[in-house]
N, C-alpha and C positions, 0 to 999 in steps of 0.2 A: 296445250291448246289442240283440240281434236280437229283433224282435217277431213272428217267424214261424219255423216249423219245417217243412222240406220232408221229407216221408216218401218220396214217389216223384214221378214226373212228373205224376200225376193228383191227388195228395192233399197239400194244404198246410194246416197249421194256422196261422191268423192272416192278416194282410194283408187283413182285411175279407172273407175268402173265406166261402162257405157253410159251415155247421157240418159237421164230420165226425162220423158216428155210430160210436161204439165199442159193440159189442153182442155178446151171446152168453150162454150159460148161466153161472151162478155157478161151478159146478164141472163139469169135464169128466166126464160120466157115461159111459154106454155109447156105442159108436161110432154106433149108429143114431140116437140122440137128437141127438148132436153134428152129424151130417151133415144130418139133417132140419132142424135149427135153422139151420145155415149156409146151406142151400139156400133156405129161406124168407127169411132176412135178405137174401141176395143179390138175390132176386126183388123184395122190397119196396123196397130202396134203389135198385135200378136203375130201377124204375117211378117213384119220387119224385125221382130224380136226386140222391141223397145220397151223398157219398163215405163209404166204409164200411171199418171195420177189425173183424175177428172177434176176440172175447174169450172166453177160457175158462181157468179155473185148474186146474193139474195137481196142486196141493196146497193145501188149506185148512188152513194150519198154526195158525190162531188160532180154531178152533172153540170154542164155549162149553163143550162137554163132551169129555172124553177119549174117550168112546165114540162120538162123532159120526164119520161117514165123512169122509175127507179128500181123496179123489180117487185117480187112477191112479198118481201119482208122477211124478218128473221125466222119466225116459226114455220111458215109455209115453205120458205126456201130451204131450211134445214131438213124438213121432212122430205122434200123432193130429192135432196142430196142423199139422204138415207136410203131412198128407194133406188137411186143409181148405184150406190155402194152395195146394196144387197142383191140387186138384179145382175150386175156385171162383175161383182167381186173385185172392185178396184178401189183404191184409196181416193178420198175426195178432199178438195181444198176450196175454201172461200175466204173472203176478206171481212174483217170487222172494222167498225168505225168508232165504236164506243166501248169503254171498259165493261159496261154492264152486259154486252153481248158475248163476251169471252166464255163465261161458264156454260151458257146454253149452247153456243157453237161447238164448244169442246166436247160435248156429249156425242157428236156425230163426226165432226171433221177430224181428219188425220193430220192435216196441215192447216194452221191458221195464218192467214196472210195479213200483213200490215200495209196499207196503201202508201204510195210514195209521199203524198202530201202530209201524211201523219207519222212518218218514220222517226221523228224526234219526240213524239208525245210519250213522255215517261210513264204516265199512269196506264196508257193503252198497252205499251210494251210489257209492263210488269204484269198486268192482268192476263195478257196472252201467255206470258211465260209460266204463270202459275197453273195453267191447265195441264202442263206437262207434255203438250203436243209439240210437234215440230213447228217452228215459227219461221215463216218466210217474210223477210222485210224487204220491201222495194226501196232502193236508193232514191232519195228525193232528187227531182230534176235540178234542184238548186244546190246540191251537195257535191263535194269532191269525194272520190272513192275512199280516201283516207279517213274522212269524217265518219264512215260507217263503223270504225273501230269503237267509237263511243256508244253507238247503238248496240253493238254486240256486248259490250260491257254491261249495259243496263239489263239486258236479258239474262246474261250469265249470273249477275249478282242477285237476280230474282230467283235463281236456282234452276235455270234451264240451260243446258248445253246444246240443245238440238236446234241449231240455227242455220238458216239459209239466207243468202243475200242475193237480191235480184238487181241487175242492171237494166234500166229501161230508157236510157237516153238522158242527155243533159240539155237544159234550156240554152238555146243559141239564138239570141235575139228574140223578136216577137213571133209567136205562133210557129216555132220551129224547134226541133230536137235533133241532136247529133249524138252518135255513139262513139265514145273514145274507147277503143278496144283495150287500151292499157288498164282501164278500170277493172276489167275482168281478172287480169293477173294480180292487180293490187288487192282486190277484195278477197281473192283466194287465200291470202295470208291470214284472213280473219275467220273465214268459214267457207263451206262449199258455195259455189256461185251458179246462179241461174241467169240465163240470158232471155229477156223478154223481147221476142222478135217482132211482135205485133204492136205493142205500145211504143216501141222505139221508132216506128214509122208514123206515129200520130202527128197531126198538125193541131195542137191544142187550141180549141176555140176558133179554129180556122174557118168554120162555116157560120160564124156569127153566134148563133144560139146552140151550136153543136160542134163537136170535134171532127176535123177532117183527117185524112190519112192517105198514105201511098202504099197500098198492100203489095204492089208489084216489086217492092224492094225487100220484102220479107225473106224470099229465098236467098238473096245475096248476103244479107246480114246474118242469117242462120248459119250459112256455110262459113262465114268469117269467124263467128263465135265458136263453131266446132273446131276451126283451125287453131284457136287459142287453147282449146281443151276444157271447155266449160263442163260443169257437172250435170247441168240440166238446161233444157230449152223450154220456154213458155210460149205457147201460141194460142191465141183465141181463134176459134173456128166456128163456122155456122153453115147450115145447108144453103142459105141464100143471104150472104152478107149485105147486099143492097136493100134487103127488107128487114134487116136486124133492127132491134129497138135501141141498141147501144153499140157504138164503136164499129159500125158497119164498114166504113172506108178503110180500116186497117186490118180487118179480120180476113183469114184465109178461107176460101170456099172449101167446104168439107170434101167435095168430090175431087179436089186438086191436092189434097193434103199428102197422099201417098207419094206422089211424084216430087213434091217439095222435100219430103223427108229422106228419100232414097240417097241422094248425094250427101246429105248431112250425116247419115249413118256411116257411109264409107269414109268420109273425112274424119269423123270421130274415131273410127276404128284405127285408121292409119296413124293419127296423132298420138293416141294413147298407147298403141303398140310401140311406136318409136320412143316415147317417153319412158317406157318400161325397160328399154335396153340399158345395160350397164355402161358405166363410164368408159371402160376399155373399148367396147364396141363403137361408142361414139367417136373416140379418138381415132380408131381404125378407119371409120367411115370418113372422117375429116381428112385423114392422110390420103385416102384413096382419091377424094375430090381434089386435093391439092396436086396430086400426081397427074390427074387428068388435065389440069389447067396449065401444067408446065409445058 
């Protein structure tokens, strides 16, 4: 069972590599916002030397209200993602909600994402797997991390070994999510793990006809996930989250992203550097600490 996923010659999930940032707006809005966001993300990740995948949803099919905006749709959305990919030379990710969308999305997307609510839908998983693209499955808010082993098996038996699993919080009572950091370590047994820092601070349906959120907690949870040693961090960002058409309350403001990421980069480096040390060195370090406490 592989513990790494190769996206391209520069981006590898796993193998104790630096974390990959998956980031972009929740919903693909107008082209100006999408291109502005992609340009700034490319600038920040290049400066901080972070491998980067651009994310944007062409259809938000699980909005709280039937009156909420859903996005540009499959064809327009995929064409816009193709423009991002070509303009900034970055891989792109989006989510699908129906099996019929997989072949079309797979013509452009480098990573096909399965939404948390649909993570057990066998036909959807199989259709995504058959594209041969990397498949990122978000753990359902209603599932234990161990349950994701069955999801991985469905994709593998459909002929695809390129699997990522995303933690995005677990339902804790009504309109609330919590993150059990143990799930990151548990799911790493099955596939490389992504931590979704922004959906984890959602308050689902908390605003009645829309989802609320607490974006002020994103930096803290991101650092905690880096401390566990995750393979990727997922963040939704927007130039002005308070005016975003979807998930504004939990998105990171684009102008603040660099400062959010700087400590995460350092924690990630220290944790993975430490985990690469051989057993003898670990024993020596523990002996030194024991001696200091005597």
